[in-house]
C-alpha positions in Angstrom: 0.0 0.0 0.0 2.8 2.4 0.9 3.8 4.4 -2.2 0.9 3.1 -4.3 -1.2 6.3 -3.9 -1.2 8.4 -7.0 -2.5 12.0 -6.9 -5.3 12.3 -9.4 -6.0 15.3 -11.6 -9.4 15.8 -13.1 -10.3 17.4 -16.4 -13.9 18.1 -15.2 -16.4 17.7 -12.4 -17.8 14.4 -13.8 -14.4 12.7 -13.6 -14.1 13.6 -9.9 -17.7 12.5 -9.2 -17.1 9.2 -11.0 -13.9 8.5 -9.1 -15.7 9.3 -5.8 -18.6 6.9 -6.6 -16.2 4.2 -7.8 -14.0 4.6 -4.6 -17.1 4.5 -2.3 -18.3 1.3 -4.0 -14.9 -0.3 -3.5 -14.8 0.7 0.2 -18.3 -0.9 0.7 -17.0 -4.1 -0.9 -13.9 -4.1 1.3 -16.1 -3.4 4.4 -18.1 -6.5 3.5 -14.9 -8.5 3.1 -13.7 -7.2 6.5 -16.9 -8.2 8.2 -16.7 -11.7 6.7 -13.1 -12.0 7.9 -14.1 -10.8 11.4 -16.9 -13.4 11.5 -14.5 -16.1 10.4 -12.0 -15.0 13.0 -14.6 -14.9 15.8 -15.9 -18.4 14.8 -12.6 -19.8 15.8 -13.2 -18.8 19.4 -15.0 -22.1 20.1 -12.0 -24.2 19.1 -9.7 -21.9 21.0 -11.8 -21.8 24.1 -12.3 -25.6 24.3 -8.6 -26.2 23.7 -7.6 -23.7 26.4 -10.1 -25.2 28.8 -8.8 -28.7 28.2 -5.2 -27.5 28.6 -6.0 -25.6 31.7 -5.0 -22.3 30.1 -6.7 -18.9 30.9 -8.6 -17.1 28.2 -6.2 -14.2 28.4 -2.8 -15.1 27.0 -0.4 -12.2 27.6 2.4 -13.6 25.6 0.2 -14.3 22.6 -1.2 -10.8 22.6 2.3 -9.3 22.9 3.4 -11.4 19.9 0.4 -10.2 17.9 1.2 -6.6 18.6 4.8 -7.1 17.8 3.9 -8.6 14.4 1.4 -5.7 13.8 4.1 -3.1 14.5 6.2 -4.6 11.7 3.3 -4.8 9.3 2.2 -1.2 10.0 5.7 0.1 9.4 6.0 -1.9 6.2 2.7 -0.7 4.9 2.8 2.9 6.2 -0.2 2.5 8.5 -0.8 4.2 11.8 0.3 1.6 14.3 -1.7 3.2 17.2 -5.0 3.0 15.3 -4.3 -0.6 14.0 -3.3 -1.6 17.6 -6.7 -0.3 18.8 -8.5 -2.3 16.0 -6.7 -5.5 17.0 -7.4 -4.8 20.6 -11.1 -4.7 19.8 -10.9 -7.9 17.7 -9.1 -9.6 20.7 -11.9 -8.4 23.1 -14.5 -9.7 20.7 -12.8 -13.1 20.6 -12.2 -13.3 24.4 -15.9 -12.4 25.0 -16.9 -15.1 22.6 -14.6 -17.6 24.4 -16.1 -16.7 27.8 -19.6 -17.2 26.4 -18.7 -20.6 24.9 -17.2 -21.8 28.2 -20.2 -20.7 30.2 -22.4 -22.7 27.8 -20.2 -25.8 28.1 -20.5 -25.8 31.9 
């Protein structure tokens, strides 16, 4: 992504409106893909929760979360993304997954 942005110049208003419309459509498509991926990610919570329960591990795994954030820092730097914002997004995904794990373990009891 880094370096792939090209500044557009327009010959007329219609070109700018067309690009805006096309870009918004693509953002909507990407949002749908993101929601699908979040759903897939969250669906793995059952496997993770049951495995952790069997192994006697807590839901919160500090070393795993630290490793994820370390990986994210490198990816953000490589892609030119704001690491603080991406860290917040990943924190929210992690909370979603942990909440799902807690729910699953309560249902199993």
